C-alpha positions as CSV (number, residue, x, y, z in Angstrom):
1,M,133.2,117.0,169.9
2,P,130.3,114.6,168.0
3,Q,130.4,113.5,164.8
4,L,127.1,113.7,162.1
5,L,128.3,112.3,159.1
6,I,126.4,112.5,155.8
7,L,126.6,110.0,153.0
8,G,125.4,111.9,149.6
9,S,124.6,115.4,148.9
10,G,121.4,115.0,146.5
11,T,118.5,116.9,147.7
12,A,117.8,114.9,150.9
13,G,121.6,115.4,152.0
14,T,122.0,118.5,151.2
15,M,118.3,119.6,152.9
16,A,119.6,117.8,155.8
17,A,123.4,119.6,156.4
18,N,121.5,122.9,155.9
19,L,118.5,122.2,158.3
20,L,120.8,121.0,160.9
21,R,123.6,123.4,160.8
22,D,121.0,126.0,161.8
23,K,119.5,123.6,164.9
24,L,122.8,121.6,165.8
25,D,124.9,123.7,168.4
26,D,128.4,124.6,166.9
27,D,130.1,121.9,168.8
28,W,129.0,119.5,166.8
29,R,131.1,118.8,163.8
30,I,129.1,117.7,160.1
31,T,130.5,116.0,157.1
32,I,129.3,115.2,154.0
33,V,130.1,112.9,152.1
34,D,129.7,112.4,147.5
35,R,132.0,111.3,145.2
36,D,131.6,114.5,142.8
37,D,131.3,117.7,143.0
38,E,128.4,118.4,140.1
39,H,124.7,118.0,141.7
40,H,122.6,117.6,138.9
41,Y,118.5,118.9,138.8
42,Q,117.3,115.3,137.8
43,P,114.0,117.0,137.0
44,G,115.7,118.0,134.1
45,Y,116.8,114.8,132.4
46,L,112.9,114.8,131.2
47,F,113.6,118.3,129.1
48,I,117.0,117.3,127.9
49,P,116.0,115.6,124.7
50,F,113.8,118.1,123.4
51,W,115.0,121.3,124.5
52,M,117.0,121.8,128.1
53,D,120.3,122.8,127.3
54,P,122.2,119.9,129.9
55,A,124.8,122.3,131.3
56,R,121.1,123.8,133.0
57,V,121.1,120.9,135.6
58,V,124.4,120.5,137.0
59,R,125.7,123.2,139.8
60,S,128.4,122.4,142.5
61,R,127.7,120.9,145.7
62,R,129.5,122.8,147.7
63,S,128.1,125.7,146.7
64,F,124.6,124.7,148.4
65,L,126.4,123.6,151.5
66,P,126.2,126.2,154.3
67,D,129.4,127.6,156.4
68,G,130.4,124.9,158.9
69,V,129.6,121.4,156.8
70,E,132.8,120.3,155.3
71,M,132.4,118.3,152.1
72,V,134.6,115.1,151.5
73,Q,135.1,114.6,148.1
74,A,135.6,110.6,147.4
75,D,133.9,107.6,146.8
76,I,132.3,105.6,149.4
77,A,133.6,101.7,149.8
78,R,131.5,100.4,152.7
79,V,129.9,101.1,156.5
80,D,130.7,99.2,159.3
81,A,127.8,99.7,161.2
82,D,129.2,98.5,164.8
83,A,132.5,100.2,164.8
84,Q,130.4,103.1,163.4
85,T,132.9,104.0,160.7
86,V,132.6,104.4,157.0
87,K,135.5,103.1,155.0
88,L,136.4,105.5,152.1
89,G,137.8,104.5,148.4
90,D,141.3,105.5,148.7
91,G,141.2,103.4,152.3
92,S,141.3,106.2,154.6
93,E,138.3,105.6,157.0
94,L,135.8,108.5,158.8
95,A,134.1,107.7,162.1
96,Y,130.3,108.8,163.5
97,D,128.7,109.0,166.7
98,W,125.5,109.5,164.0
99,L,125.0,108.6,160.3
100,I,122.2,109.8,157.6
101,I,122.7,108.1,154.0
102,A,120.9,109.6,151.6
103,S,122.9,108.1,148.9
104,G,120.2,107.9,146.2
105,S,118.9,105.2,144.0
106,H,120.4,104.3,140.9
107,P,119.5,102.9,137.0
108,R,121.6,99.7,136.6
109,P,121.2,99.1,132.6
110,E,123.2,96.2,133.1
111,L,120.8,94.3,135.0
112,V,118.7,93.7,131.7
113,P,120.2,91.1,129.1
114,G,121.4,93.3,126.0
115,V,120.9,96.7,126.6
116,A,123.6,98.1,128.4
117,D,125.6,95.1,126.9
118,G,124.5,94.9,123.7
119,P,125.4,96.8,120.5
120,L,122.3,98.7,120.0
121,W,123.3,100.4,123.3
122,R,123.2,104.0,122.5
123,D,122.1,103.4,119.2
124,T,119.4,102.4,119.2
125,V,118.5,101.6,122.8
126,H,118.4,104.8,125.1
127,E,117.8,105.9,128.5
128,F,116.8,109.4,130.0
129,Y,118.0,108.5,133.5
130,S,121.4,110.0,133.5
131,L,123.1,113.3,131.8
132,E,124.8,111.4,129.5
133,G,121.8,109.3,128.3
134,S,119.0,112.1,128.0
135,T,121.7,114.1,125.7
136,A,122.6,111.0,123.6
137,L,118.7,110.6,123.1
138,R,117.8,113.9,122.1
139,D,120.4,113.7,119.6
140,K,118.8,110.2,118.4
141,L,115.3,111.9,118.2
142,R,116.8,114.5,116.4
143,T,117.4,112.5,113.3
144,F,114.4,109.8,114.5
145,E,111.4,110.1,111.4
146,K,109.5,107.0,111.4
147,G,109.3,103.8,112.7
148,R,108.4,101.7,116.6
149,L,109.4,103.6,119.6
150,L,108.8,102.2,122.9
151,V,108.7,103.4,125.7
152,H,109.6,101.0,128.7
153,V,109.3,100.7,132.8
154,S,112.1,97.5,133.4
155,E,110.7,97.6,137.1
156,M,109.3,99.0,140.5
157,P,110.7,100.9,142.4
158,I,112.3,103.7,140.2
159,K,113.3,107.3,140.9
160,C,110.1,109.3,139.8
161,P,107.7,106.8,138.5
162,V,105.5,109.5,136.5
163,A,108.5,110.3,134.3
164,P,108.4,107.2,131.9
165,L,104.8,108.7,131.3
166,E,105.9,112.0,130.9
167,F,107.9,111.2,128.2
168,A,105.7,109.3,126.2
169,F,103.7,112.3,126.2
170,L,106.3,114.7,125.5
171,V,107.9,112.0,122.7
172,E,104.6,112.0,121.3
173,D,104.0,115.6,121.3
174,H,107.7,116.3,119.7
175,F,106.7,114.4,117.0
176,R,103.3,115.8,115.8
177,R,104.5,119.2,116.3
178,R,107.6,118.2,113.4
179,G,104.9,116.9,111.4
180,I,105.3,113.2,111.7
181,R,103.4,111.6,114.3
182,H,101.5,109.6,112.1
183,L,104.8,107.6,110.9
184,I,105.7,107.0,114.7
185,D,104.5,104.1,116.3
186,I,104.4,104.6,119.9
187,T,103.5,101.4,122.9
188,Y,104.5,102.2,126.6
189,V,105.9,99.4,127.8
190,T,105.0,98.4,131.7
191,P,105.1,95.9,134.4
192,L,102.1,97.0,136.1
193,D,99.0,95.8,135.2
194,G,97.7,99.2,133.9
195,A,99.4,103.1,133.1
196,F,100.4,103.5,137.3
197,T,100.4,101.9,140.1
198,K,96.7,103.6,141.8
199,P,94.0,102.9,140.1
200,I,92.1,106.8,139.7
201,A,95.4,107.8,138.6
202,S,96.2,105.1,136.7
203,Q,92.3,105.3,134.7
204,T,93.6,108.7,134.2
205,F,96.9,108.3,132.2
206,G,95.2,105.4,130.5
207,D,92.4,107.5,128.8
208,L,95.0,109.9,127.8
209,L,97.3,107.7,126.3
210,D,94.4,106.5,124.4
211,D,93.5,110.2,123.4
212,R,97.2,110.4,122.2
213,S,97.4,107.3,120.3
214,I,99.9,105.4,122.1
215,R,99.5,102.2,122.9
216,L,100.1,100.0,126.1
217,A,101.4,97.3,126.6
218,A,100.9,95.8,130.7
219,D,101.8,93.2,132.9
220,F,105.3,93.3,130.9
221,A,108.5,91.6,132.7
222,V,111.2,92.4,130.9
223,E,113.5,89.2,130.2
224,R,116.0,90.7,127.4
225,V,116.3,93.0,124.8
226,D,117.5,90.8,121.5
227,N,119.9,92.9,119.8
228,E,119.9,91.1,116.7
229,A,116.4,90.6,116.2
230,S,115.6,94.5,118.0
231,T,112.7,93.4,120.0
232,L,112.4,93.4,123.6
233,N,111.4,90.0,125.0
234,S,109.1,89.2,128.6
235,Y,109.2,86.0,130.3
236,D,105.9,85.2,128.8
237,G,107.4,85.1,125.6
238,R,106.1,88.4,124.3
239,A,108.5,90.0,121.5
240,L,107.5,93.8,120.9
241,P,109.9,94.2,117.9
242,F,110.8,98.3,118.2
243,D,113.1,100.6,116.2
244,L,113.9,103.1,119.3
245,L,113.7,101.8,122.7
246,V,113.7,103.9,125.2
247,T,114.1,102.1,128.7
248,V,114.2,103.1,132.3
249,P,117.1,100.2,133.6
250,P,115.9,98.9,137.4
251,H,117.1,100.6,140.2
252,T,119.1,99.5,143.2
253,G,120.5,101.0,146.0
254,A,124.0,102.5,146.2
255,Q,127.0,100.1,146.0
256,F,128.2,100.7,148.9
257,V,125.0,99.9,150.9
258,I,124.9,96.4,149.1
259,D,128.6,95.9,149.9
260,S,127.9,97.1,153.7
261,G,125.2,94.7,154.1
262,L,122.5,97.6,154.9
263,G,120.4,96.9,152.2
264,D,116.8,94.5,151.3
265,D,117.4,92.5,147.9
266,M,117.7,95.6,145.9
267,G,119.9,97.8,148.2
268,F,117.4,100.0,149.9
269,V,117.6,100.2,153.5
270,P,114.8,99.0,155.7
271,V,113.7,102.0,158.1
272,D,110.5,102.3,160.1
273,K,108.3,104.4,157.3
274,H,107.2,107.2,159.8
275,T,110.4,108.0,161.2
276,L,113.2,106.9,158.4
277,R,115.3,105.9,161.4
278,S,117.2,102.1,160.7
279,T,115.3,98.9,161.7
280,E,118.8,97.6,162.5
281,H,121.0,100.5,163.7
282,D,119.3,103.1,166.0
283,R,122.3,105.8,165.0
284,I,121.2,105.6,161.4
285,F,118.8,107.6,159.6
286,V,117.8,107.3,155.9
287,L,116.3,109.9,154.1
288,G,115.4,110.2,150.6
289,D,115.4,107.4,147.6
290,A,118.1,105.8,150.0
291,S,115.6,103.7,152.0
292,N,112.7,101.0,151.3
293,I,109.6,103.5,152.4
294,P,106.6,102.2,150.0
295,T,106.3,105.4,148.5
296,S,107.4,107.0,145.2
297,K,111.2,107.6,145.4
298,A,110.8,111.9,144.6
299,G,112.4,115.3,144.9
300,S,109.1,115.6,146.6
301,V,109.2,112.8,148.7
302,A,112.6,113.7,149.8
303,H,111.5,117.1,150.8
304,F,108.8,116.5,152.9
305,A,110.5,113.8,154.5
306,T,113.8,115.6,155.5
307,E,111.9,118.5,157.1
308,L,110.0,116.5,159.4
309,F,113.2,113.7,160.2
310,I,115.1,117.0,162.1
311,D,112.9,117.1,164.9
312,N,113.4,113.4,165.2
313,F,117.0,113.6,164.8
314,L,117.2,116.6,167.7
315,A,115.2,114.0,169.9
316,A,116.9,111.1,168.8
317,I,120.6,112.5,169.7
318,E,118.9,113.5,173.2
319,D,117.4,109.9,173.5
320,R,113.7,111.6,173.8
321,P,110.9,109.6,171.9
322,L,111.0,110.4,168.4
323,P,107.8,113.4,168.0
324,N,106.9,113.1,163.9
325,A,105.5,110.8,161.8
326,F,106.0,110.9,158.1
327,D,102.9,110.0,156.1
328,G,104.4,109.1,152.8
329,H,103.4,112.5,151.3
330,A,104.6,112.6,147.3
331,N,103.5,115.4,145.4
332,C,104.6,114.8,141.8
333,F,103.4,117.0,138.4
334,L,103.4,114.6,135.4
335,E,104.0,116.4,132.0
336,T,101.4,115.5,129.0
337,G,102.9,117.5,126.3
338,R,100.9,120.6,124.5
339,G,102.1,123.0,127.3
340,K,99.5,121.1,129.9
341,A,100.4,119.1,133.1
342,L,98.8,116.8,135.4
343,L,99.2,116.9,139.6
344,L,99.1,114.0,141.7
345,D,99.1,114.4,145.8
346,F,99.0,111.4,147.7
347,N,100.9,109.5,150.8
348,Y,100.9,105.5,152.0
349,D,96.7,105.6,152.3
350,T,95.7,107.7,150.5
351,Q,95.7,107.7,146.7
352,P,95.8,110.8,144.3
353,L,92.5,112.3,143.5
354,P,90.7,114.7,141.8
355,G,90.5,118.2,143.7
356,T,92.5,120.9,144.4
357,F,96.2,121.9,145.8
358,P,96.8,123.3,148.3
359,L,94.1,125.0,149.3
360,P,90.6,123.3,149.1
361,A,88.4,125.1,146.1
362,V,90.9,127.8,145.3
363,G,93.9,125.6,144.3
364,P,95.2,127.4,142.6
365,M,96.5,124.2,141.3
366,S,93.9,121.7,139.8
367,L,94.4,117.4,140.6
368,L,94.3,114.9,138.5
369,R,93.4,117.7,135.7
370,N,95.1,118.6,132.8
371,T,96.0,122.5,133.1
372,R,98.2,124.8,131.9
373,R,98.6,126.1,135.3
374,N,100.3,122.9,136.5
375,H,102.7,122.5,133.6
376,M,103.9,126.6,134.6
377,G,104.2,125.0,138.1
378,K,106.1,122.3,136.7
379,L,108.5,124.4,135.0
380,A,108.9,127.3,138.0
381,F,109.8,124.1,140.0
382,E,113.8,124.0,138.7
383,Q,113.9,127.9,140.6
384,I,112.3,127.1,143.6
385,Y,114.4,123.8,143.7
386,W,117.6,125.7,143.3
387,R,116.7,129.0,145.1
388,M,114.4,127.5,148.2
389,L,114.2,123.9,148.5
390,L,118.0,123.1,148.9
391,P,119.4,125.8,151.2
392,G,116.3,124.1,153.1
393,H,113.8,127.2,152.9
394,R,110.3,126.2,154.2
395,L,108.1,126.2,151.2
396,P,104.4,127.2,151.4
397,V,102.5,123.6,150.8
398,P,102.3,121.1,153.4
399,V,104.2,118.9,154.8
400,L,102.2,116.3,155.9
401,M,99.2,115.6,153.0
402,S,96.1,117.0,153.6
403,K,92.8,115.8,152.8
404,S,91.6,119.3,152.2
405,G,90.4,120.7,148.5
406,K,90.8,116.7,147.7
407,D,87.4,114.7,146.4
408,M,87.7,111.9,148.9
409,S,84.2,110.1,147.7
410,A,86.2,109.8,144.5
411,E,88.3,107.3,146.2
412,K,85.5,104.9,148.2
413,S,83.8,104.4,144.4
414,A,87.0,103.2,142.7
């Protein structure tokens, strides 16, 4: 009986389990491994500090797995790619014929001195990239009434690279609605040379920061947080004082990837960026945030890449050429407060551009325009995620990025 082992039952792992169970013969044994039975809707972390009930983002992992997929609830200790085995935290081992690593990326606040190891942690130093962190930040924002607020990105890559900007806009709107915005000085602190990685979007977001009177501190390479002085310090000598610091910690791949020697310096597995196949081990594919592909670590990327991966996997097990090439397609809503949002659509080669999505002229969504309709699309995605994406149902959007509806002349003039 051929053995397929999937490590991680987040977005990509759950999608792969559902899609492959339908495609593979019944003589295949499919096993998925994760440390617990809690699947988190991670986009909801952004909203918990403002209005969303924390219980709303958590559901059972097992409830989204089809019949014929076994779930093993255990920590993963190490992968032996040569022996084709996975050692679990309790010392037991699972053998595989084919392996899918879908173990995600993980915030590591301890990698910045003075963050998780300082007395200000969860007091005036917070993060919203975990359920615990976003819930603690919600409680802090309820009592924060004046002072200097820093929204800080430690380094790239991170999950959902637009989320820190979204938080900056939402927290500005939060204080505006409370009538105390004039008492809060907000600064967006980033290691990038602008508000975002791509020039057209960076200009759009930078203009929006200006419009909301949010300062921008760019090219900020964080060295440490000084807990005594309450400052965020950079390697070039800058020290930004704060009364509340909301930081996005550095991200790495899963610890077992690092311990197994499968990852790069940050613990992300090197793969062919088009086929998602490991560059070192032919019987390993990597889905979602766990790989080193040069695009956003976002749910949309996991979705598009996993759909294309299925045919590649079926070809690989039959020793045929892999038919599909992933283009790095990412599609992200960016909440801007005031009941509006922007939409970005891009890939490895094409930056976010103005236009309409998914249809030219008709839309109904606007690209790089701040609209109410985009905001409603962002909110609607929660139910789409639970009801369609995880079970592996096809969504009515192109898997590969389409240039149709985009203003390509904007890229040439950028």
